[in-house]
BAFI-3210 file (N, C-alpha, C; in Angstrom, 3 decimals, decimal comma, padded with zeros to 6 digits):
// residues 208
n [1|2|3|4|5|6|7|8|9|10|11|12|13|14|15|16|17|18|19|20|21|22|23|24|25|26|27|28|29|30|31|32|33|34|35|36|37|38|39|40|41|42|43|44|45|46|47|48|49|50|51|52|53|54|55|56|57|58|59|60|61|62|63|64|65|66|67|68|69|70|71|72|73|74|75|76|77|78|79|80|81|82|83|84|85|86|87|88|89|90|91|92|93|94|95|96|97|98|99|100|101|102|103|104|105|106|107|108|109|110|111|112|113|114|115|116|117|118|119|120|121|122|123|124|125|126|127|128|129|130|131|132|133|134|135|136|137|138|139|140|141|142|143|144|145|146|147|148|149|150|151|152|153|154|155|156|157|158|159|160|161|162|163|164|165|166|167|168|169|170|171|172|173|174|175|176|177|178|179|180|181|182|183|184|185|186|187|188|189|190|191|192|193|194|195|196|197|198|199|200|201|202|203|204|205|206|207|208]
n.u [-002,252|-000,210|001,892|005,305|007,324|008,987|007,561|007,559|006,226|005,239|007,180|006,409|006,025|005,187|002,923|001,257|000,990|-000,278|-002,759|-003,814|-003,837|-005,647|-008,007|-008,497|-008,584|-010,892|-012,718|-012,274|-012,077|-009,358|-006,977|-004,353|-001,413|000,902|003,777|005,645|008,693|010,860|009,755|008,738|009,107|007,969|005,365|004,809|004,892|002,668|000,449|000,667|-000,087|-002,852|-003,750|-005,249|-004,397|-002,062|001,225|003,556|006,839|008,871|011,727|013,026|013,721|014,076|012,634|012,750|013,575|011,679|009,423|010,128|009,375|006,963|003,571|-000,003|-001,755|-004,182|-004,147|-001,785|000,563|002,337|005,121|007,475|008,645|007,776|008,986|011,615|012,359|013,245|011,457|011,040|010,599|008,136|005,755|006,370|006,421|003,701|002,384|003,360|002,263|-000,477|-000,739|-000,784|-002,615|-005,875|-006,232|-004,319|-002,411|-000,885|001,899|002,999|004,858|007,133|006,147|004,029|005,073|004,321|005,101|006,304|005,404|004,005|004,052|001,230|001,289|002,805|001,179|-001,037|000,228|000,808|-001,810|-002,810|-001,239|-002,005|-004,723|-004,595|-004,183|-006,566|-007,329|-008,813|-008,442|-008,623|-009,234|-009,154|-007,851|-006,400|-008,204|-008,940|-006,678|-004,391|-002,979|-000,156|000,467|-000,298|000,219|001,015|-000,879|-002,697|-005,514|-005,700|-007,889|-009,187|-011,855|-013,291|-012,749|-013,930|-016,620|-017,213|-016,902|-017,678|-020,261|-019,420|-016,685|-016,399|-017,297|-015,154|-013,780|-011,575|-011,706|-010,590|-011,110|-011,034|-008,857|-006,270|-006,715|-004,732|-003,790|-001,984|000,304|000,455|002,846|003,780|001,683|001,904|004,375|003,636|001,666|003,176|005,014|003,280|002,680|005,102|006,166|004,525|005,249|007,938|007,753|006,503|008,485|010,526|009,191|008,978]
n.v [-018,066|-015,140|-014,409|-013,903|-012,165|-014,129|-016,424|-017,743|-017,902|-014,702|-012,565|-012,402|-009,695|-008,269|-009,715|-009,197|-006,398|-006,244|-007,433|-005,560|-003,230|-004,056|-004,382|-001,711|-000,267|-001,202|-000,139|002,570|005,733|006,341|008,289|008,917|007,692|007,655|006,001|005,054|004,497|001,755|-000,389|000,630|000,140|-002,380|-001,741|000,098|-001,628|-003,199|-001,373|-000,288|-002,416|-002,452|-000,523|001,709|004,069|006,805|006,328|007,454|007,110|006,870|005,792|004,657|005,541|007,873|010,457|013,184|013,219|011,751|013,231|015,398|017,748|016,519|016,507|016,464|013,323|010,873|008,495|007,451|004,993|003,521|001,780|-000,103|001,867|002,656|000,888|001,644|004,164|006,663|007,117|009,806|010,818|010,006|011,577|013,620|012,224|011,348|013,805|014,862|013,002|013,489|016,018|015,568|013,692|012,021|009,393|006,809|004,013|002,002|000,334|-001,296|-003,201|-005,003|-005,322|-008,032|-009,517|-011,852|-012,996|-011,210|-009,052|-005,976|-004,627|-004,489|-002,019|-000,456|-000,400|000,962|003,383|004,431|004,624|006,569|008,772|009,183|009,681|012,113|013,754|013,682|011,261|008,067|004,543|001,616|-001,760|-003,283|-004,808|-007,145|-009,255|-010,306|-011,234|-013,894|-016,164|-016,220|-013,787|-011,810|-008,975|-006,281|-004,120|-001,283|000,781|004,239|006,959|010,237|012,323|013,547|011,865|009,540|010,034|009,387|006,694|003,235|001,377|-001,201|-000,926|001,158|-000,228|-001,635|-000,135|000,730|001,225|002,681|000,731|-001,602|-004,013|-004,606|-007,523|-010,513|-012,034|-013,719|-016,554|-019,463|-019,630|-017,012|-015,703|-016,534|-015,384|-012,737|-012,299|-012,827|-010,723|-008,644|-008,850|-008,534|-005,903|-004,499|-006,046|-005,428|-002,754|-002,905|-004,158|-002,238|-000,298|-001,494]
n.w [-013,710|-013,784|-016,574|-017,526|-020,020|-020,878|-020,755|-018,403|-014,998|-013,834|-011,658|-008,114|-007,078|-009,401|-010,090|-007,869|-008,065|-010,538|-009,984|-008,186|-009,775|-011,725|-010,221|-009,373|-011,776|-012,850|-011,135|-010,462|-012,121|-013,534|-015,054|-014,849|-013,311|-010,707|-010,107|-007,406|-005,547|-004,422|-005,704|-008,018|-010,786|-011,194|-010,538|-012,548|-014,789|-014,228|-014,227|-016,787|-018,285|-018,055|-019,740|-019,234|-018,140|-018,040|-017,035|-014,720|-013,542|-010,671|-009,285|-006,190|-002,695|-001,385|000,169|-000,414|-003,051|-004,472|-005,203|-006,726|-009,118|-009,681|-010,505|-009,896|-009,648|-010,616|-009,186|-006,799|-006,589|-004,237|-003,475|-001,642|-000,054|002,546|004,421|004,377|005,119|007,587|010,716|011,116|008,619|007,820|008,090|006,329|003,925|003,672|003,650|001,233|-000,540|-000,099|-001,138|-003,800|-004,738|-004,580|-004,071|-002,659|-003,123|-000,893|000,149|002,949|003,271|001,112|-002,351|-003,056|-000,995|001,006|003,370|005,065|007,580|008,633|011,917|014,232|015,574|013,830|011,557|012,612|013,139|010,580|009,629|011,350|010,637|007,974|008,470|009,798|007,695|006,442|005,253|004,884|005,609|003,546|003,319|000,814|-001,104|-000,244|000,580|-001,883|-003,046|-003,849|-001,432|-001,506|-002,530|-000,884|001,158|003,358|002,167|001,522|000,600|000,609|000,945|000,456|001,792|-000,269|-002,443|-001,512|-001,780|-004,364|-004,465|-005,083|-003,382|-002,433|-002,273|-000,419|001,739|002,701|004,469|007,139|010,608|013,745|015,647|014,324|013,494|011,065|009,425|009,422|006,501|005,440|005,023|007,241|008,866|008,705|009,938|012,600|013,355|013,060|015,077|017,362|017,244|017,690|020,385|021,615|021,938|023,967|026,261|026,537|027,179|029,686|031,145|031,228|032,673|035,142]
ca.u [-001,135|000,347|003,104|006,263|007,585|009,718|006,663|007,593|005,364|005,767|007,563|005,298|005,701|004,420|001,599|000,440|000,701|-001,265|-004,067|-004,276|-004,145|-006,861|-009,136|-008,780|-008,945|-012,293|-013,567|-012,043|-011,783|-008,008|-006,269|-002,924|-000,909|002,298|004,364|006,745|009,362|011,775|008,987|008,030|009,147|006,949|004,070|004,647|004,561|001,298|-000,535|000,755|-000,813|-004,295|-004,047|-006,275|-003,862|-000,680|001,983|004,835|007,578|010,030|012,292|013,855|013,013|014,434|011,397|013,000|013,753|010,546|008,349|010,650|008,768|005,762|002,279|-001,043|-002,114|-005,454|-003,773|-000,367|000,823|003,596|005,589|008,895|009,108|007,453|009,916|013,001|012,602|013,180|010,154|010,944|010,204|006,810|004,785|006,758|005,970|002,244|002,003|003,653|001,248|-001,772|-000,728|-000,742|-003,638|-006,971|-006,125|-002,964|-002,191|000,279|002,432|003,845|005,940|007,426|005,086|003,969|005,803|003,271|005,657|006,765|004,257|004,182|003,449|-000,007|001,606|003,259|-000,002|-001,801|000,966|000,566|-003,213|-002,971|-000,620|-002,902|-005,952|-004,312|-004,249|-007,909|-007,458|-009,209|-007,832|-009,539|-008,587|-009,939|-007,070|-005,892|-009,170|-009,081|-005,384|-003,978|-002,210|001,267|000,630|-000,778|001,148|000,292|-001,139|-003,993|-005,899|-006,075|-008,663|-009,717|-013,325|-013,805|-012,669|-014,874|-017,966|-017,417|-016,605|-018,764|-020,591|-018,639|-015,354|-016,541|-017,545|-013,899|-013,115|-011,087|-011,699|-009,593|-011,435|-010,926|-007,489|-006,033|-006,557|-003,595|-004,286|-000,835|000,395|000,404|004,081|003,837|000,684|002,451|005,367|002,919|001,039|004,233|005,553|002,280|002,706|006,456|006,424|003,964|006,027|009,157|007,419|006,228|009,756|011,221|008,461|009,254]
ca.v [-017,312|-014,181|-014,858|-012,900|-012,215|-015,362|-017,563|-018,223|-017,105|-013,385|-012,455|-012,077|-008,269|-007,861|-010,338|-008,452|-005,079|-006,420|-007,672|-004,294|-002,340|-004,547|-004,053|-000,282|000,222|-001,588|000,537|004,004|006,352|006,897|008,564|009,087|006,969|007,904|004,824|005,529|003,613|000,723|-001,314|001,437|-000,466|-003,437|-001,053|000,635|-002,751|-003,627|-000,387|-000,152|-003,541|-002,205|000,362|002,674|005,282|007,188|005,996|008,115|006,248|007,404|004,695|005,058|005,683|009,155|011,241|014,475|013,039|011,078|014,115|016,542|017,971|015,707|017,148|015,601|012,099|010,320|007,492|007,212|003,631|003,683|000,475|-000,174|003,118|002,721|000,144|002,046|005,550|006,866|007,559|011,254|011,173|009,456|012,665|014,317|011,385|011,380|015,168|014,978|012,208|014,160|017,206|015,187|012,726|011,682|007,962|006,290|002,587|002,127|-000,947|-001,179|-004,159|-005,095|-005,863|-009,484|-010,147|-012,363|-013,513|-010,107|-008,304|-004,821|-004,859|-003,724|-000,635|000,251|-000,165|002,037|004,639|004,953|005,014|007,833|009,842|009,468|010,264|013,518|014,474|013,545|010,036|006,843|003,327|000,615|-003,064|-003,796|-005,641|-008,417|-010,360|-010,848|-011,709|-015,224|-016,123|-015,943|-012,426|-010,841|-008,246|-005,176|-003,072|-000,664|001,956|005,420|007,898|011,363|012,361|013,870|010,651|008,549|010,351|008,739|005,259|002,254|000,920|-002,355|-000,436|001,885|-001,208|-002,215|000,876|000,336|002,260|002,426|-000,461|-002,772|-004,322|-005,187|-008,966|-011,133|-012,961|-014,425|-017,976|-019,777|-019,251|-015,561|-015,276|-016,766|-014,336|-011,465|-012,160|-012,734|-009,361|-007,741|-008,912|-008,320|-004,524|-004,180|-006,695|-004,665|-001,520|-003,227|-004,490|-000,987|000,415|-002,128]
ca.w [-013,146|-014,718|-017,243|-017,947|-021,447|-021,171|-020,651|-017,026|-014,129|-013,495|-010,246|-007,230|-007,023|-010,576|-009,988|-006,915|-008,629|-011,599|-009,375|-007,630|-010,896|-012,360|-009,352|-009,343|-013,106|-013,065|-010,157|-010,455|-013,412|-013,377|-016,302|-014,575|-012,142|-010,351|-009,453|-006,581|-004,610|-004,929|-006,547|-009,014|-012,122|-011,212|-010,540|-013,905|-015,656|-013,940|-014,676|-018,241|-018,850|-018,064|-020,857|-018,831|-017,550|-018,281|-015,836|-014,482|-012,621|-009,953|-008,510|-005,058|-001,427|-000,791|000,131|-001,055|-004,492|-005,116|-005,661|-007,471|-010,426|-009,878|-010,273|-009,373|-010,371|-010,123|-008,185|-006,554|-006,113|-003,519|-003,020|-001,328|000,558|003,972|005,254|004,117|005,496|009,039|011,213|010,995|007,253|007,521|007,911|005,105|002,814|003,549|003,238|-000,198|-001,235|000,014|-001,997|-005,211|-005,174|-003,678|-003,806|-002,493|-002,852|-000,010|000,612|004,126|003,034|-000,313|-003,194|-003,169|000,113|001,889|004,618|005,898|008,068|009,500|013,226|014,423|015,932|012,629|010,729|013,244|013,000|009,234|009,530|012,068|009,858|006,852|009,003|010,105|006,425|005,910|004,468|005,565|005,074|003,015|003,157|-000,315|-002,016|000,266|000,555|-003,228|-003,519|-003,432|-000,189|-001,710|-003,040|000,102|002,010|003,988|001,181|001,784|-000,168|001,393|000,133|001,222|001,845|-001,598|-003,249|-000,996|-002,258|-005,648|-004,360|-005,118|-002,029|-001,985|-001,931|000,857|002,795|003,197|005,298|008,455|011,635|014,784|016,428|013,454|013,126|009,747|009,623|008,744|005,489|004,892|005,308|008,663|009,539|008,802|010,930|013,939|013,607|013,163|016,382|018,365|017,217|018,256|021,841|022,135|022,335|025,280|027,307|026,721|027,892|031,089|031,777|031,515|033,705|036,434]
c.u [-000,570|001,664|004,010|006,492|008,320|008,824|006,646|006,640|006,024|006,160|006,388|005,004|004,859|003,020|000,703|000,038|-000,341|-002,663|-004,652|-004,679|-005,441|-008,092|-009,497|-009,189|-010,383|-013,249|-013,475|-011,705|-010,440|-007,345|-004,774|-002,560|000,555|002,796|005,623|007,377|010,297|011,075|008,317|008,024|008,118|005,552|003,780|004,236|003,110|000,266|-000,501|-000,028|-002,313|-004,700|-005,006|-005,718|-002,434|000,091|003,312|005,554|008,760|010,532|013,165|013,057|013,441|013,246|011,596|013,078|012,516|009,569|008,840|010,015|007,502|004,497|001,274|-001,272|-003,428|-005,207|-002,262|-000,234|002,227|004,032|007,078|009,460|008,962|008,484|011,354|013,301|012,554|011,806|009,954|010,487|008,780|005,789|005,082|006,269|004,468|001,757|002,226|002,652|-000,093|-001,865|-000,924|-001,814|-004,729|-006,920|-004,657|-003,038|-000,859|000,693|003,345|005,001|006,186|006,268|005,171|004,673|004,799|003,801|006,160|005,575|004,701|003,500|002,148|000,253|002,040|002,091|-000,823|-001,096|000,733|-000,880|-003,452|-002,384|-001,501|-004,187|-005,768|-004,344|-005,601|-008,159|-007,865|-008,598|-008,906|-008,762|-009,295|-009,183|-006,848|-006,921|-009,287|-007,779|-005,118|-003,037|-000,756|001,528|000,240|000,375|000,345|000,147|-002,569|-004,244|-006,259|-006,777|-009,184|-011,239|-013,927|-013,811|-013,703|-016,298|-018,258|-017,159|-017,860|-019,027|-019,744|-017,218|-015,390|-016,710|-016,298|-013,135|-012,719|-011,224|-010,742|-009,857|-011,285|-009,488|-007,413|-005,823|-005,377|-004,122|-003,154|-000,843|000,622|001,657|004,187|002,830|001,233|003,461|004,703|002,338|002,060|004,786|004,571|002,275|004,054|006,654|005,802|004,748|007,301|008,874|007,179|007,531|010,520|010,535|008,733|010,607]
c.v [-016,376|-014,679|-013,671|-013,045|-013,492|-016,595|-018,174|-017,393|-015,776|-013,355|-011,997|-010,587|-007,801|-008,462|-009,558|-007,097|-005,170|-006,631|-006,365|-003,334|-002,753|-004,195|-002,583|000,251|-000,133|-000,774|002,050|004,503|007,071|007,065|008,724|008,376|007,354|006,716|005,264|004,403|002,618|-000,239|-000,605|000,812|-001,588|-002,823|-000,495|-000,470|-003,167|-002,650|-000,194|-001,263|-003,344|-001,331|001,478|004,001|005,538|007,005|006,758|007,351|006,980|006,307|005,246|005,122|006,948|010,103|012,569|014,352|012,500|012,046|015,330|016,625|017,195|016,500|016,155|014,394|011,586|009,293|007,522|005,824|003,626|002,338|000,467|001,125|003,062|002,042|000,591|003,490|005,680|007,366|009,057|011,708|010,743|010,561|013,452|013,549|011,506|012,763|015,348|014,180|012,938|015,393|016,852|014,205|012,566|010,212|007,549|004,784|002,513|000,762|-000,702|-002,148|-004,203|-005,687|-007,382|-010,222|-010,614|-012,768|-012,421|-009,256|-007,081|-005,133|-004,070|-002,263|000,174|000,563|000,983|003,378|005,255|005,376|006,351|009,004|010,207|010,138|011,743|014,386|014,282|012,305|008,867|005,638|002,330|-000,670|-003,809|-004,771|-007,045|-009,535|-011,026|-011,404|-013,133|-015,113|-015,740|-014,559|-011,369|-010,222|-007,148|-004,038|-002,583|000,453|003,064|006,396|009,027|011,407|012,669|012,640|009,628|008,791|009,673|007,247|004,410|001,743|-000,251|-001,941|000,331|000,920|-001,861|-001,246|000,299|001,513|001,845|001,149|-001,741|-002,952|-004,814|-006,679|-009,503|-012,182|-013,728|-015,895|-018,211|-019,326|-017,753|-015,044|-015,423|-015,679|-012,987|-011,273|-012,110|-011,318|-008,377|-007,734|-008,525|-006,918|-004,157|-004,807|-005,929|-003,382|-001,787|-003,509|-003,225|-000,231|-000,156|-001,689]
c.w [-014,211|-015,284|-017,562|-019,445|-021,837|-021,151|-019,270|-016,179|-013,791|-012,024|-009,385|-007,139|-008,200|-010,527|-009,037|-007,479|-009,737|-011,034|-008,841|-008,744|-011,578|-011,543|-009,448|-010,711|-013,446|-012,197|-010,242|-011,853|-013,302|-014,738|-016,104|-013,285|-011,942|-009,560|-008,721|-005,786|-005,264|-005,875|-007,716|-010,405|-012,255|-011,269|-011,932|-014,875|-015,487|-014,503|-016,188|-018,931|-018,890|-019,238|-020,522|-018,351|-018,007|-016,982|-015,827|-013,381|-012,004|-009,028|-007,385|-003,780|-000,682|-000,952|-000,587|-002,570|-005,196|-005,777|-006,445|-008,856|-010,695|-009,556|-009,722|-010,268|-009,798|-009,020|-008,034|-005,953|-005,542|-002,948|-002,764|-000,803|002,073|004,854|005,140|004,490|007,015|009,458|011,033|009,610|006,918|007,244|006,635|003,884|002,609|003,127|001,736|-001,024|-001,254|-000,871|-003,465|-005,652|-004,137|-003,274|-003,714|-002,249|-002,119|000,523|001,806|004,072|001,540|-001,089|-003,252|-002,056|001,158|003,253|005,553|006,291|008,850|010,829|013,335|014,774|014,714|011,703|011,292|013,088|011,624|009,065|010,201|011,278|008,661|007,336|009,323|008,851|005,731|005,077|005,363|004,864|004,643|002,740|002,024|-001,204|-001,493|000,288|-000,815|-003,790|-003,048|-002,236|-000,408|-002,291|-002,013|000,864|002,672|002,984|001,363|000,776|000,809|000,468|001,011|001,079|000,484|-002,493|-002,812|-001,478|-003,591|-005,642|-004,497|-003,703|-001,542|-001,617|-000,613|002,018|003,344|004,099|006,645|009,410|012,741|015,560|015,610|013,011|011,683|009,928|008,849|007,781|004,821|005,263|006,786|009,402|009,730|009,825|012,346|014,286|013,812|014,564|017,510|018,417|017,818|019,759|022,426|022,671|023,676|026,421|027,587|027,494|029,373|031,829|032,153|032,654|035,079|036,960]
res [x|x|x|x|x|x|x|x|x|x|x|x|x|x|x|x|x|x|x|x|x|x|x|x|x|x|x|x|x|x|x|x|x|x|x|x|x|x|x|x|x|x|x|x|x|x|x|x|x|x|x|x|x|x|x|x|x|x|x|x|x|x|x|x|x|x|x|x|x|x|x|x|x|x|x|x|x|x|x|x|x|x|x|x|x|x|x|x|x|x|x|x|x|x|x|x|x|x|x|x|x|x|x|x|x|x|x|x|x|x|x|x|x|x|x|x|x|x|x|x|x|x|x|x|x|x|x|x|x|x|x|x|x|x|x|x|x|x|x|x|x|x|x|x|x|x|x|x|x|x|x|x|x|x|x|x|x|x|x|x|x|x|x|x|x|x|x|x|x|x|x|x|x|x|x|x|x|x|x|x|x|x|x|x|x|x|x|x|x|x|x|x|x|x|x|x|x|x|x|x|x|x|x|x|x|x|x|x]
***
């Protein structure tokens, strides 16, 4: 288990970010990382530990402020933003990400938050927005993370980036017919599936 400077286990957000940073630093040639969102400090700690890339950090969840003065980066690791912005800002966020990188690590829930799940509709909404900007989703992190570190975190990559991907990484691509499997703990799985059925029932009730 990852340790903090005090000798105690590192907080789950840092542990998850470290696992992700380790996976990507071993797979992709990244010299620069932009850490964005409420979890940006944890992301910075994780990537700085790899020693493989220069890390720039912007803390917050205001889409207009996150990208001020920011140029391109090899990877943008975005954590603690998706769940805190209005739907009207989602396209603005993804457009800003697409203008600055070929690879986006995107957390739909908080880093290391294994018990909180985005609904299937929300996951599909983000996938559709990224797809409109030429990015495909890859479920490459969660299968390798411990159960208590899993959350809804995906890698998005554009077509140019995919050309340089290793075959095993390309093999984790998600298409519209393949749902993001729930890899969290049992209680969280039950809540996840209940939430997935709740919205259609509400729509049928209004239609009646």
